[in-house]
N, C-alpha and C positions, 0 to 999 in steps of 0.2 A: 281323416277327411278324404273324400273322393277328389282325386286330382282332375279328372275329366269333368265331373259334375260341377266343380267350382268355377270352371271357365265360363265367362259370359259370352253371349251370342249377340253380335251387332246385327240389328235388323236393317237390311238394305232399303234404299228408296223404292217405293212402289210395292212394298210388302206390308201388310197389316197383320198383326198378331193379337188375338183376343183370347183371354182365359176367363171362363166363368164356370163356377162349380168345379168340376174335375175334367173339363174338356178344353184342350188347347186347339185353337183354330188358326191356321196360317193361310192367308190369301195373297196371291201374287199374280203376275201377268200370265202365267201358264195355267192357273186354276186354283183350286182350293183343296186343302188337306186338313184333316182333323184327327185327333187322337185323345183317348182318355188318359188321365194321369193318376197314378196311385195316390191314395189319400195321405201317405207319409211323405210325399214329395211336394214342397212348396214352390210356386212359380211366381216371379215378380217381373213386371214390365215397367221400367223406369227410363224415360228419355231415350227411347230407341235401343235399349239394351235389355235383353232377355236373360234372366238368371234363375238358377235353381238352388234349392236348399232341402236338406232332409230334416225330418222332425226330431230324429235322435241320431246318435253315433253308432247305431246298430249296423253291423256289416251288411246285412241285406238291404237296409234302407239307403246306405251309401252307394251300393251297387245299382239300386233302382234310380238314384239321383243321376248317376253317370249315364245309365241307359236312356233315361228320359231326355237328358241334355243332348245326347248324340242323335236320338230320333227327331228331336226338334230341329237340330242343325240339318239333318237330312231333309226334313220337310221344307225348310227355308231354301235350301239349294234346289230342291225339286220344283218348287213353284217359280223360281227365278231362271235357272239354267236347264233343269231336267237332267235325267240320267240316260246313258246309252251303253249298250254292250254290242260288240261287233263279233259276229261268228264267221269263220272262213270254212268253206266246204272244199275238201280235197278228194279227188278221185275221178277216174275217167267216166264221163257221163253224169256225174253228180251235179245237181243244180237246184236252185230254189226260185220260187216265184210267189208273188203276193197277189191274191185274187180277193178283193174286198177286205173282209176281216179275217181272212184265212191265209195261212202260209202253206204252200204246196211244195213238198220236198221229193225230189227224185234222187234217192241215195242208195241205189243198188238192189232194192227189193223188187219183186215182180209187180208191185203196184206203187203208185205215188202215195206219200204219207201226207195227210191233211191235218193241220194243227190250227184250231180256232184261237184267235187272240182274245184275251180277256179285256174287259172295259178298262180304258186308261192306258193301253199299250198300243203303240204303232210299230209297224215294221216296214222296212224299205230294202230293196234288193239292188245292189250295184254289181254289174258284170256277171250275173247269174250265180256267182260263187261267193259273194260277200253279202251277208244278211245283217242288217242293223236293227236292233230292238231299242225303242225309245219310250220314255214315260216319265211321270213325275215321282212315282214311288220306287225308291231304290231297291227295296226287297222284291217287289213284283217284277221289275225289269230283270233282276238277277235270276229269279225263279223261272221266268219264261225262257230265258236264254239257256238255263240248265236243263229244262224240260226238252227243248229242241235239240240240244247237244246229246241228250240221252238216247235219242233215236238211233244214232250211229256214232258212238265214241271213236276217237282216232285210234287205229290199231298200231302196234309198235313196229311192224315190219316194213310197211310201205307208207304209213302215215295217212292212209285213207280214212275219211270220216269228217266229223264236224268238230272244230276246235275254236277256242276263243282267239281273237287277234292278240299276238304276243305270247301265246302259250307255247311252251317248249315241250315237244313230244320226245321222250327218250326212246331212241331207236335201238332195236335188237338186231343182231347179226342173224341172217338166215341160216338154213342148213348148209353144211359144207360136205362135199363128197369125200370119199376115202382118199387119204393122202398117203402115197408111197406104200400101199398095201399090196397084197398078192393078186 
């Protein structure tokens, strides 16, 4: 039996969950999310508790049960609190700005890098070197942050580039001159 899939989800106040056919819909104060559910996974909503079951004990169905449960949990958290990723920009002259639905990055290239934000994602800049990505969809927030980070990954010698807040960059020692030679 799936350990994750068997845990029930408490539905908080202000959130409505509907399941009809094979579509799970979650509506909350921040918006609405929906996801299709595999035919082998059963969904039941009883007394403010959302629970999942699998049609058989097949390993693949138990895995889908756990996956569906975690995605439903992420949807509930997304419509109540939302998700955010914070990116820090390190380097002389490196900075970010938000212009409408676009993030403009000056990260050492001869031109600024323009990144269009997808629907459902918001960005905010603090101190020109701290960029916050927010949204309801955990996957999309993480993917947008990863795409922005990919423009200039942190390098190991000086640490210049874009990194996640709290990420540790393993530093390398630079070249050393000849020591005690001729």
